[in-house]
LUMMARTOR-381061 format. One record per residue (C-alpha): residue in one letter; x, y, z. Coordinates in steps of 0.25 Angstrom, whole numbers, always signed. Example, Ala and Ser with C-alpha at 12.3 -4.5 7.8 and 13.67 -1.06 7.14 Angstrom:
+------+-------+-------+-------+
: type :     x :     y :     z :
+------+-------+-------+-------+
:    A :   +49 :   -18 :   +31 :
:    S :   +55 :    -4 :   +29 :
+------+-------+-------+-------+
***
This chain:
+------+-------+-------+-------+
: type :     x :     y :     z :
+------+-------+-------+-------+
:    M :  +160 :  -144 :   -58 :
:    R :  +149 :  -135 :   -62 :
:    K :  +139 :  -146 :   -64 :
:    L :  +143 :  -152 :   -51 :
:    F :  +140 :  -138 :   -44 :
:    M :  +127 :  -137 :   -51 :
:    T :  +123 :  -151 :   -47 :
:    F :  +126 :  -148 :   -32 :
:    F :  +119 :  -135 :   -33 :
:    L :  +106 :  -141 :   -38 :
:    F :  +107 :  -152 :   -28 :
:    F :  +109 :  -142 :   -17 :
:    F :   +98 :  -133 :   -22 :
:    M :   +88 :  -144 :   -22 :
:    I :   +91 :  -148 :    -8 :
:    T :   +90 :  -134 :    -3 :
:    V :   +76 :  -132 :   -10 :
:    A :   +71 :  -145 :    -4 :
:    L :   +75 :  -141 :   +10 :
:    A :   +70 :  -127 :    +9 :
:    Q :   +58 :  -122 :   +17 :
:    T :   +46 :  -114 :   +11 :
:    P :   +49 :   -99 :   +13 :
:    Y :   +38 :   -90 :   +20 :
:    V :   +36 :   -82 :    +7 :
:    N :   +40 :   -89 :    -6 :
:    I :   +37 :   -82 :   -19 :
:    P :   +40 :   -89 :   -32 :
:    I :   +45 :   -83 :   -45 :
:    T :   +43 :   -92 :   -57 :
:    V :   +53 :   -89 :   -68 :
:    K :   +53 :   -95 :   -82 :
:    D :   +58 :   -91 :   -96 :
:    N :   +50 :   -94 :  -109 :
:    D :   +58 :  -105 :  -115 :
:    G :   +47 :  -114 :  -108 :
:    T :   +56 :  -123 :   -99 :
:    D :   +63 :  -114 :   -89 :
:    S :   +56 :  -110 :   -76 :
:    T :   +59 :  -108 :   -62 :
:    V :   +54 :  -103 :   -48 :
:    I :   +62 :   -94 :   -39 :
:    Y :   +57 :   -90 :   -25 :
:    F :   +58 :   -79 :   -15 :
:    G :   +52 :   -74 :    -2 :
:    I :   +54 :   -73 :   +13 :
:    D :   +55 :   -83 :   +24 :
:    P :   +59 :   -82 :   +39 :
:    S :   +72 :   -89 :   +36 :
:    G :   +75 :   -81 :   +24 :
:    T :   +88 :   -73 :   +23 :
:    D :   +95 :   -64 :   +12 :
:    G :  +104 :   -76 :    +9 :
:    I :  +102 :   -90 :    +5 :
:    D :   +92 :   -97 :   +13 :
:    A :   +94 :  -112 :   +10 :
:    S :   +82 :  -116 :   +19 :
:    L :   +73 :  -108 :   +10 :
:    G :   +78 :  -115 :    -3 :
:    E :   +88 :  -103 :    -7 :
:    I :  +101 :  -107 :   -13 :
:    S :  +112 :   -98 :   -19 :
:    L :  +113 :  -102 :   -33 :
:    P :  +125 :  -103 :   -42 :
:    P :  +128 :   -91 :   -52 :
:    E :  +117 :   -88 :   -62 :
:    P :  +117 :   -97 :   -74 :
:    P :  +121 :   -92 :   -88 :
:    A :  +112 :   -84 :   -97 :
:    G :  +102 :   -92 :  -104 :
:    S :  +100 :  -101 :   -92 :
:    F :   +86 :  -100 :   -86 :
:    E :   +86 :   -96 :   -71 :
:    A :   +80 :   -87 :   -60 :
:    R :   +86 :   -84 :   -46 :
:    F :   +85 :   -74 :   -35 :
:    L :   +97 :   -64 :   -34 :
:    N :  +102 :   -56 :   -22 :
:    A :   +93 :   -44 :   -19 :
:    G :   +88 :   -36 :    -7 :
:    G :  +100 :   -41 :    +1 :
:    S :   +99 :   -56 :    -2 :
:    N :  +112 :   -64 :    -4 :
:    L :  +109 :   -76 :   -13 :
:    G :  +122 :   -78 :   -19 :
:    F :  +120 :   -80 :   -34 :
:    G :  +105 :   -81 :   -32 :
:    S :   +94 :   -91 :   -27 :
:    Y :   +81 :   -97 :   -32 :
:    K :   +75 :   -92 :   -19 :
:    D :   +76 :   -79 :   -11 :
:    Y :   +69 :   -79 :    +3 :
:    R :   +72 :   -67 :   +12 :
:    F :   +68 :   -66 :   +27 :
:    G :   +53 :   -64 :   +30 :
:    N :   +42 :   -70 :   +38 :
:    S :   +27 :   -69 :   +42 :
:    S :   +30 :   -56 :   +49 :
:    S :   +38 :   -49 :   +38 :
:    I :   +34 :   -36 :   +31 :
:    L :   +46 :   -34 :   +21 :
:    F :   +45 :   -24 :    +9 :
:    G :   +54 :   -24 :    -3 :
:    K :   +61 :   -37 :    -1 :
:    E :   +70 :   -38 :   -13 :
:    Y :   +73 :   -50 :   -22 :
:    Q :   +79 :   -52 :   -36 :
:    F :   +79 :   -64 :   -46 :
:    K :   +85 :   -66 :   -59 :
:    A :   +79 :   -74 :   -71 :
:    Q :   +86 :   -78 :   -83 :
:    K :   +80 :   -86 :   -95 :
:    S :   +85 :   -97 :  -103 :
:    A :   +92 :   -96 :  -117 :
:    A :   +80 :  -101 :  -124 :
:    A :   +70 :   -91 :  -117 :
:    T :   +67 :   -77 :  -121 :
:    T :   +60 :   -72 :  -109 :
:    N :   +60 :   -75 :   -94 :
:    S :   +48 :   -73 :   -84 :
:    F :   +44 :   -74 :   -70 :
:    R :   +32 :   -73 :   -61 :
:    F :   +30 :   -72 :   -46 :
:    G :   +22 :   -82 :   -38 :
:    D :   +11 :   -78 :   -28 :
:    L :   +15 :   -68 :   -17 :
:    P :   +10 :   -71 :    -3 :
:    L :    +1 :   -62 :    +5 :
:    G :    +9 :   -50 :    +9 :
:    V :   +20 :   -51 :    -2 :
:    T :   +21 :   -41 :   -13 :
:    G :   +32 :   -37 :   -22 :
:    S :   +37 :   -31 :   -35 :
:    F :   +48 :   -34 :   -45 :
:    K :   +56 :   -28 :   -57 :
:    L :   +67 :   -32 :   -66 :
:    S :   +81 :   -28 :   -61 :
:    T :   +82 :   -19 :   -73 :
:    S :   +69 :   -11 :   -70 :
:    L :   +66 :    +0 :   -60 :
:    T :   +52 :    -3 :   -57 :
:    Y :   +46 :   -14 :   -49 :
:    E :   +32 :   -20 :   -52 :
:    P :   +23 :   -28 :   -43 :
:    I :   +24 :   -43 :   -42 :
:    V :   +12 :   -50 :   -48 :
:    P :   +12 :   -65 :   -45 :
:    G :   +10 :   -74 :   -57 :
:    T :   +13 :   -63 :   -67 :
:    V :   +24 :   -67 :   -77 :
:    Y :   +35 :   -57 :   -80 :
:    T :   +43 :   -60 :   -92 :
:    Y :   +56 :   -54 :   -97 :
:    G :   +66 :   -56 :  -108 :
:    G :   +81 :   -55 :  -107 :
:    P :   +90 :   -66 :  -102 :
:    S :   +88 :   -63 :   -88 :
:    F :   +82 :   -53 :   -78 :
:    I :   +82 :   -50 :   -64 :
:    V :   +70 :   -46 :   -55 :
:    D :   +70 :   -38 :   -43 :
:    I :   +59 :   -41 :   -33 :
:    K :   +53 :   -33 :   -21 :
:    I :   +44 :   -40 :   -11 :
:    D :   +36 :   -35 :    +1 :
:    Y :   +32 :   -45 :   +11 :
:    V :   +21 :   -41 :   +20 :
:    M :   +19 :   -54 :   +28 :
:    T :   +12 :   -48 :   +41 :
:    I :    +3 :   -38 :   +46 :
:    P :    +8 :   -24 :   +49 :
:    A :   +12 :   -18 :   +62 :
:    V :    +2 :   -11 :   +71 :
:    P :    +2 :    +4 :   +68 :
:    V :    +7 :   +14 :   +78 :
:    L :    -1 :   +26 :   +79 :
:    F :    +5 :   +40 :   +78 :
:    A :    -4 :   +52 :   +79 :
:    P :   -13 :   +57 :   +85 :
:    P :    -8 :   +51 :   +98 :
:    S :   -18 :   +46 :  +108 :
:    G :   -25 :   +57 :  +116 :
:    S :   -23 :   +67 :  +105 :
:    I :   -34 :   +78 :  +103 :
:    I :   -38 :   +80 :   +89 :
:    F :   -41 :   +94 :   +84 :
:    G :   -50 :   +95 :   +72 :
:    S :   -58 :   +85 :   +64 :
:    Q :   -46 :   +76 :   +59 :
:    A :   -36 :   +67 :   +65 :
:    F :   -24 :   +62 :   +58 :
:    L :   -21 :   +48 :   +63 :
:    T :    -7 :   +43 :   +60 :
:    W :    +1 :   +30 :   +63 :
:    Y :   +14 :   +24 :   +60 :
:    K :   +15 :   +15 :   +48 :
:    S :   +15 :    +0 :   +51 :
:    F :   +25 :    -8 :   +43 :
:    G :   +19 :   -17 :   +33 :
:    A :    +5 :    -9 :   +33 :
:    A :    -2 :    -7 :   +20 :
:    S :   -14 :    +1 :   +27 :
:    Y :   -20 :    +5 :   +40 :
:    D :   -33 :    +4 :   +47 :
:    V :   -37 :   +16 :   +56 :
:    Q :   -48 :   +15 :   +66 :
:    V :   -53 :   +27 :   +74 :
:    A :   -64 :   +27 :   +85 :
:    N :   -69 :   +35 :   +97 :
:    D :   -66 :   +24 :  +107 :
:    P :   -53 :   +16 :  +110 :
:    G :   -61 :    +3 :  +107 :
:    F :   -64 :    +8 :   +93 :
:    T :   -79 :    +6 :   +94 :
:    T :   -84 :   +20 :   +93 :
:    G :   -83 :   +29 :   +81 :
:    V :   -74 :   +20 :   +74 :
:    Q :   -68 :   +24 :   +61 :
:    N :   -60 :   +15 :   +52 :
:    F :   -50 :   +19 :   +41 :
:    T :   -45 :    +7 :   +33 :
:    G :   -34 :    +5 :   +23 :
:    V :   -26 :   +18 :   +27 :
:    L :   -13 :   +18 :   +19 :
:    D :    -6 :   +29 :   +27 :
:    S :    -3 :   +30 :   +41 :
:    T :   -13 :   +42 :   +43 :
:    Q :   -28 :   +42 :   +44 :
:    V :   -36 :   +55 :   +45 :
:    L :   -48 :   +55 :   +54 :
:    T :   -57 :   +66 :   +49 :
:    T :   -69 :   +64 :   +58 :
:    V :   -63 :   +69 :   +71 :
:    V :   -74 :   +74 :   +81 :
:    P :   -69 :   +83 :   +92 :
:    G :   -71 :   +78 :  +106 :
:    L :   -71 :   +63 :  +101 :
:    T :   -60 :   +53 :  +105 :
:    Y :   -54 :   +45 :   +94 :
:    Y :   -45 :   +33 :   +94 :
:    W :   -38 :   +27 :   +82 :
:    R :   -29 :   +15 :   +79 :
:    V :   -23 :    +9 :   +66 :
:    K :   -20 :    -5 :   +61 :
:    A :   -11 :    -8 :   +49 :
:    N :   -14 :   -18 :   +37 :
:    N :    -7 :   -25 :   +26 :
:    V :    -9 :   -37 :   +18 :
:    Q :    -7 :   -47 :   +29 :
:    G :   -18 :   -40 :   +39 :
:    S :   -19 :   -29 :   +49 :
:    S :   -11 :   -26 :   +62 :
:    A :   -18 :   -23 :   +75 :
:    F :   -23 :    -9 :   +77 :
:    S :   -14 :    +0 :   +84 :
:    G :   -17 :    +5 :   +98 :
:    A :   -28 :   +16 :   +98 :
:    W :   -25 :   +31 :  +100 :
+------+-------+-------+-------+
***
């Protein structure tokens, strides 16, 4: 009966994989042990049709219980709200070209064959805007994912926790906060502040003496906070300022000018 079940499972798995669509972000993890014969690739990422459950259209399938110790395998487990049953060789969550997602959690388990002494894994290339970190489940410290680097561990099995940031679009246009339009500045400095834009890595601030930003233009690029000090205020002059937000995907439009 068990042999019949496994035959049916493998047949169903191959049909599911054959009909699966290509996910929007598809990151491979190659797992192998050092006996020279055992190797597999598991995949994770995001897709507009992805959910926290099993997505057959993306090639996900709920696996049977884990094989006994001494059998080589790697599979994703439930993490970050996912519901994969006993696990899956693929794990895709919801996301698309407009997504900015921080700290998306995944987890996989790898176990070596009885003939091997170590097991290793490596991440494939990460698309533009995708970064992440990982750690063994027994560790407290995450380290950055370096695609192509081989990480090797002993022991019969290990579990790896993964956190991924997906920055797939430009940040929102910043909203100015202070000083409000029409303010009178006393002294030689002005503190320009704005609300942080979700997904922004830095900001560019532009100051000028006319609303068209053609006269007396000052540019401050790569500002990491949401405040810029203007130290060259001349009494009696009118100033206009605006801000745009940047990340790895590009820049937003400038905010309205104050």
